[in-house]
N, C-alpha and C positions, 0 to 999 in steps of 0.2 A: 617528513623528509625520508629519503631512501637511506637506510643505514647499512644494509648488507645485501649483497647479490651473490648467489651461488649458481654456477652453471656446470652441468655435467653432460658430456656427449652431445654437444650442439655443434653441428658442422665440423670444423676442425678443432674445436675446443674439447679437450678431454675432461679437465676439471679445473675450474677457476673459482676462487672466492675473493670478493672485494669488499672492503669496508669503506664506506663513504663518509665524508665530513660535510658540515654545513658550507654554504657559500658556493663558489664556482669551482667545479672540478673539471680539469682539462684532461683529455685523453689524446696522447700523441703516439707516433710510431711511423715506421716506413709504410708506404703505400702497399696495401694488400696484407698488412700484418694482422688484421682481424678486428680493428677498432669498431667498425660498424656492426660487427657481430654482437658486441655488448649492447648496442642500441637495439638490435634485433631481439635480443633476449628480453630487454625491458618491454619492447613492443609485444612480444608473445605473452609476457606476464600481465600485460594490459588487455588480454583477450584478442590480440591480433590473429589473423589467419595463419594456420600452420598445416604443413603436409609432411609426408614421410621423408621428403628430401632434406629436412632440417636435422635429421638424426645422423650422428657421426657414423661413418662407415665402420661396420663390424660391431656396432652397439645395438642393443635391443630397443632402447628408448632414450630420448633426451629428457633430462630432469632439471627443471629450473625453479628457483625459489628466491624470494626477496622479503626482507624485513623492512617495514615502513612505519615510521612513527607518525601517528595521527592525532596526538593529544591536542594540538592546536588547530585542527582542521574542522571547520563547521560546515554550514550550508547543507547541501543535499546528501553528503556522505553519511552522517550519523543517521538520517532518516532511512537511507537505503539499507544500511546494516541492520537497523531495527526491523525493517520490513522482512529481511531475510533471516531474522533471528540469529544473527552472527554476533556472538559475545566478544568483547575486546576490552582491554585495559590500556587504551591509548596506543596500541600497537597492532599491526596486521602482519600476518605471515601469509604471503601469496605463494602458491605453488602450482606448477603446471607440468604435466608429463605428456610427451608426444611419442607414440609408438611407431614402429616401422610399418604398421598397417595403415598409418595415417590417422588413427584415432587419438583423441585428446581428452584428458581429464584435468579438472581444476579443483583446487581447495583454497579456502580462506580460513585461516586460524584452525586448520585441521578439519573443517567442515566441507564435505564434498558439495560443489556448486556447479550449475551449468556454466559453460564458457560465456554465455551471454551475461550472466551475473558478474563474472570476472571482468568482462569488458566494461560493464557499467561502473564498477568500482575503479577499474584502471583509468577510465576517462576522467575520473574525478581526482586521481592521484598524480597522473603523469600527463604532461603535454609535450608531445614529440614533434619536433620541427626539423624539416630537412627534406631530402628528395625521397619521400615516402608517400604512400597513400594515407597513412595514419596521421592526419594533421587536423587539429581542431579548427584551424582557420578556414578549412574547406567546408565545414558544416554550417548550414544556415542557422540552426538553433544556437550553435556556439557563437556565431557572429552577433546574434541578438543578445545573448547573455553577456558577451564581452562589452557591448555598448552599454547595457544596463549597469554592469558593475563599474565601468569607467565613470558613468554619470551618477553613481551612488543612488540608483533608482530602485534598490531592492524593496524598500518599504512600499513604494507606489505599486510596484509589480505585485507585491503581496496583497495589497488592497484590491487590485484588479482581479487577481486569482480568487480572492474571497467572494467578491460580488459575482463573479462568473459561477462559482460553485453554488451560491444561493439561487441564482437564476436557473441554473441547470437542474437543481433539485426540484424547483417549482415546475419547471417545464416537464420533467419526467412524470411528476405527479399529475400534471394536467393531461398529459398524453394518456395515462392510465384511466383517468376519469372520462376523457373524451371517447376513448375506445369503448368504455362501458355504456356511453350515452346512446349509441345506436341500438342497443338491446334494452335500454331502460324503459322506453315507452311501452313496448309489448309486455315486459315484466310488470310494469306498474299497473296496466289494465288487468292483468291476471290477478295480481295481488289484491287490488281493490275489490274485484268480484269475489275472491275467496274470503277476504276478511268480512265483507258485507254479508255473505252467506253464513259465516260462522257467528257474526254478530246477531243475525236474525234467529239463530238457533237458541241463543241465550243459555248456553249450557253451563250448569253449576259445576263447582269444583269436583264433587264426587257423585254427581247426579246419575251417571251411568251405572255405578255400582249400586246405588240405592234403588233405582228402578229395576235392576236385575233381581234384587231381593224381593221387591214387591211383586214382580211377575211370577216368581216361583211360588209365593204365598197364595196368590189368586188362583194359579193353575191347580194348586193342591188344596184348595179351601175345603172340599168335602172330606178328605182324609184327615185334615187338621181338625175339623169340627168333630168328627167321630172320635178321634183320639182324645181331644180335650173333654168331650162329654163323658166318655168312659172314665177318665181320670177324676172328673168332678163328682160323678155318682159314687165312685169307690171311696172318695175322700169324705163326701159330705151329704149327698142327696139320696142315696139308695135307701129305700124303706126296709129292705131285707137286712140291712146292717151296713154301716160304713165306718171308716177309720175314726171319724170324729166321735161317733157313739161309743165305739169300743174303748177309745181313750178315756171318755167320760166315765164309763162303767169301771174301768181299771182304777181310775183316780178315786172314785167313791169307795171301792173295796179297800184301797190302800189307806184311805183316810180313816175307815173304821178299824182296820187292823193296826194302824200305828198307835191307837190308844192302848193296845195290848202289848205292842213291842216297839219301842222307840227307834229301833234300827231301821224301820220302814219309813219313818217320817221324812228323811231327806229325799226319798224318791218321789213323793207326791208333787212337789213343785216342778220337777222335771216333766212329769206327765202333763201337768197343766200347761207348761210351756209348749210341749209338743202338740197339744190340742189346739192351742192358739195359733201355731204355725200352720197346722192343717187348715184351720179356718181361713187364714190369710191367703193360702194358696188357692182354696176353693173360691174365694171372692175374685182373685186374679183370673182364674179360669173362666168364671162367669163373665167377666168383663171382656176377656179374649173372644169368647163365643159370640158376644154381641157384635164385636168388630169384624167377625168373619162373615158377616152377611154379604152374600154374593152381589157384586155390582157390575153388570155387563158393560155399562158405559165406562166405568173406571178401567176395566180390563182392556177395553178397546183403546182407551186413551194411552195407557201404559205401553201397549204393544206398538201403537203408532209412533209414540215418542222414541222408543228403543229402536225401531226400524229406521227412523230418520237419522238417529245418531250413528247407527251401524253403516248406513248407506253413505253418509258424509265421511266417515272414517275410511271406507273403502276408496272413496273418490280421492282422498288425500294420501292414501297408502300409509296410514298409521293405524295403530290399535285404537279401538273406541275409548279405552281408558286414557290414552295419551292425547286425545283431541283438544283438551283445554290447553295443555302446554304448547301444542302445535299452533293453536290460535294465537297465543301470546307471541310466539316466534314470528309469525307472519305479520302481526301488528308492528313489531319492532323493525322488521325489514322494510315494511311499507313506509314507516315514519322516516327511516334513514334515506330511502330512495326519493321520497318527496322533498327532503331537504337537500338532496344532491344537486338539484338544478341551481338552488341558491348558492351552494358551496362552489359550484363550477363558475358562476359569475364572479364570486369573490376571488376564486383562484386565478381567474384570468386577469383581474385587476392587480393581484399580487405579482403575477408574471410580468405584466407591463411595467410595474413599479421597479421590479428587480432589474429588468432590462434597461430601464432608464438610468438606474444607479450604476450599472455596469458601463453603459455608454459614457456617462459623465466621467467615471474614473479612467476609462480607456482614452478619452480625449485629453485628460491631464497627462496621462502617460505618453501619448503621442507627442504632445507639445514638449515634454521634458526630453524625450528621445531625440527630437529634432535639434534641440539645443545642445545635447550631449554629442550628437553626431557631427555637428559643425566643429565643436571643440576637438573631438577625436580626429576628425579629418585633418585639421590644421596641425595638430601635434604629430601625427604619423607622417604627414608630408614633410615636416621639418626633419624628422628622424631619417626619412628616406634620403634626403640630400646629404646627410652626414655619413650614410652607409653606402655611398658609391652609386646612388640611383639619382644622379643630378637631373633636374628637370622633371622628375616623376611627381605624381600627385596621387593622393588617396582620398576617397570619398566613402563615407558611411551613409548609404541611401536608406531613408525611412519612407516606405510606401504603404498604401492601404493593402490589406490582405485581399486575395482573390476570394470572392464569395461573401455572402452577408452573414454567415454563421459566426456568432461570437466565439472567440478563442480564449483559453485560460490565460495566455500570455499577453493578451491585448489585441488591438485591431491593426497591428503593423507587421509588415514584412521588412526585415532588415537585410541588406545586401552590401557587402564590402566590394567596392569597385576601385580599380587602380590603373593608372597609366605609368608604365615604367620608363618611358622615354618621351622627350618633348614632342609635341605635335600628335601623339597617339591619343585616340579617344579612350576614356576609361572603360575597362572591361571587368567582368566579374572575376574575383580572385581565383576561382576554380579554373579559369581559362588562361592563366598565366603559363606560358610554355616553359620558361626557365626555372628549373628546380632551385638554382642558386638565388634567383630573384625572389622566389616564393619564400625561401628560408630567411633571407634578409628582411623581407616585408614582415614575416612572422616575428622576427626579432624586434623590429620597430614597434609593432603593435604591442608585444609583450612588455617592452620597456615602458611604453606609455601607460600600460595597465599593471605595472609591476606590483603595486600594493594589493592588487586583486589576483595575483598570479596563482597558477596551480602549485601545489606543494613541491612538485619536482618537475622542472622543465628540461627537456633534452634537445640539444641542437646538434644535428649531424652535418658537419662541414658547411656551416653557415658562411664561412669565409671563402667559399668557392668563387673564383673569378675576380677576386679583389686582392689588393696588396698595398704596400706603402702606408700612407697616412690613414687611408680608409680602414685598413686592417687594424691599425692601432685604435681607431675610434670604435670599431666593432668589439675589440677586446675590452675596452673600457666600459662599453655598454653592457657586455656580458658580466663583467665584474660587478657593475652596479646592480644588475638584475639579481646576481647571486647574493647581494646584501639584503634583498627583500624576500627572496625565496631560493631554495636550492636549485642550482643549474648545473647541468652536465653538458660538455661541449667536446665533440670530436673535431680536431683542428690539425692543419698542416702548417699553420703560420706561427712563427715565433712571437709576433706582435700580440697574438691572441693567447698563446700558451703561457706567456709570462704573467698574464693577468690572473691566473687561477689561484684560488686559495688552497687547492689540492691538485697535485699533478701526478697522473698515472701514465706510465709508458707501456704500450702493448708491443710485444715482440713475438714473431713467428719463429718456431724452432722445428728443426727436422733432423732425423738421423738417417735419411735416405729411404726409410721404409714407412715412416709415419710422420705426420705433421701435427703440431699442437701449438698453442699460444700461451704466453705467460703475461701477467699483469704485475708491474712493479711500481710501488709508490716511490716518488722521487723527492729528494730534499737536499739542500746544501749543494755539494759538488756534483752529485749525480744529476741534479736538476740543471745546473749550469751547463754540464756536458750536453744534455738533451737540447737545451735552447741553442747552444752553439752548433750542434749538428743541424738543427733546423735552419740556422742562419748560413752555415758555411758549407754544407754538403759533405763530400768525402774527406776533404782536408780541413781539419780544425786547427786553427792557429791560436797563439796567445792573444792576438788582437780580437779574434772571434769570441774567445772566452771572456775577454774583458768587456766586449760589447754585450754579451749575454748577461754578465753580472750587472752592468749598467741598466739594462732593460728591466731586470727583476727588481732592482732597487727603485727604479723610476715608477714601476707599477705599484709598489708599496707606498711610495711617497705621494702618489696622486690619488690614492684611495680616500674616500670621504672619511673624516675623523671618526664618526660614529661606527663606520664599518671596521676601521682598524682597531678601535677599542673592543668591539664585539668579538674580534677574532684573535686578540692577544692571548698568548699562552699556548697556541698550537704550533709546535715546532715543525719546520720544514714545509709548511703549506703556503708560503708566500714568497 
């Protein structure tokens, strides 16, 4: 509910702050006093259009703010606030500033937001009815949502939305797969050829590196043999003397000398070990020399194999050493693409099943909407008779959507159609010419949907063009609406004003140089005087005051018991 409204430098308003109570708040005052400016302020705080002309003459900007309690508000509002990362603790502070250059800035709980976000939030908090363009009853989506909430179809709508999301996700995936299908055949042919070519090569994990080493050894076999032969002769085979003979002689000498000096004895085993190592190396060199026998056929085979690997690597634009890993990657891609055709067939079946599930849920929703539409049409038509629109009728038309594309909200187009006078054919609500008729129709719809009403509903002169008993009925309906949700009403009729749980009087003040307005809460005698003024005009008599007291007492006594109990303890509001 709206708890507080602060307005600074808007039109003729210099500074006004209003605290609002639950229930029905009525705003009264002389014609031109500025009552509708308070409604305009709420509309601007709901994201309505604004220009430089709304700024008070002589001021730099208009500054508006409102505090709204949202602890009991569910539905789309919490999701919207979460999407915008707007933190709250059951309360929102809305603020909007309009400059003289026509620019506008908006904040929610101190966080700067685009005006479009303020509008989205405002549409969920306030429902403004009257001779304005800002009316939910004119919006096609709002008409559908009103019907759904009236028929308590939220769960079914949620199921339709869920099946639509499932179908849409599968469709998008299918589009992606289908788009790739046109290129898949050519890519498949290329992949199969490349993989077959690599398969034929039968390349080992480190074969290229091993063959490179072998090619180097074959190419330098002469140098390697010469070096190995020289090392072998020096170590073991030279008749002029070799390392093994020298070590043997040294060992023999140490063995003889160690009998004379024991300090030489430990060295003898070391020489024997060195001689044995030299002999092992000599044997290894001899074996190596045997393996170095030049084989022209093997050399040609190695060169041909390496050339084939290098050519294939160039063809695939990879390093020869990376060819095995590339082969594996192509094999995986080929396997994935070969299974894609089967996946596409399965995906098409899933899309068809998801569409069938959506259509089944949408049919159930259509049937439920048709039932709810008949009930809503009858209920609103009855209310219209009571609100001075005798002979009028209301129809909630449920028709198939244009086009075959499934929609998240179902397969229906909902349109409210109304005939305001006997004999007239029903027309779309948006084509009603009379603002007063539209306001009263909005009231009738909101009363029928009161338990699903917006947190705060604003009615600007819904009593235009009515009087007498009909005005009293309108007042009672508004009071009843205020028992279900907060309602604000600008009125010129005492029959409506006396029904308010809170009464505010708007007064225009001027000193000859500047004009401003004030807003005064009324209770007790001051409220009696205001009701009497609305009844009696310029001359207020004792009889007029007595009539005003009677009307106020009657309004309280006719309130539903639950409503009276819920508002006991608030002085001066009834």
